[in-house]
N, C-alpha and C positions, 0 to 999 in steps of 0.2 A: 804802773804797766809800760810797758816799755814796745814801742809798736817801731816795727822797721819796713822803711816804705823802699820799694828797690828802683834803682836808676832805670828809665833817663832823666823822668819828670820828679825826680824826691825832691827838690827843693820846692819848686811850684806844690807839689802837693803837700810837704810838711808846713808851707807857709797857709795854705788853704785849711788845712785842720786847726790850726793853733791859732789862725786870724779871729779875733774875740772869743776866744774858750772861755775866760772865767765869766764874760757873761750870757754864756748860752745856757738854755735849757732844755733840759734832758726829761724825756717821761721813759721811766724805769719803773714797772709793776712793785708798787711795794716800798718804793724807794725815795728819799727826797737827796737830790745832791746838793750838799750845801756848797761846797767849795772845789772847783777844781784847776788845774793850771800845772804849768811845764816844773816839774821839778828839780832839773836841770838841764842847762842849756845843750840843744839837740848835738850830734854827734856823726861827723860827715866819718863814712866806714871808706874802707882801701878802695870795694867793689862798687864807688859809687852811691851806695844807698845808703839811707839817714836813718838814724834812731832816735826817737823821739822818747821822754820819758816823763809821762804822764801820772799826775797825782789825784785822787778825788777822795774826798770825805763826803758818804752817805750816812742817812740816819733810816733808821727802819722806819716805817710809818705805823 
């Protein structure tokens, strides 16, 4: 998925969202998150926003 974080605090919010992401635990009914991480480096957009590209491998329970 692609998440676009608006300015002015995009850097701070992107860091908070991705810090420890691979070790995070998720509660998604009927799903197990087997793996999650950034698909590619975040992108700084011309409007000051940041795009994060996150990929998750989920398994149905």
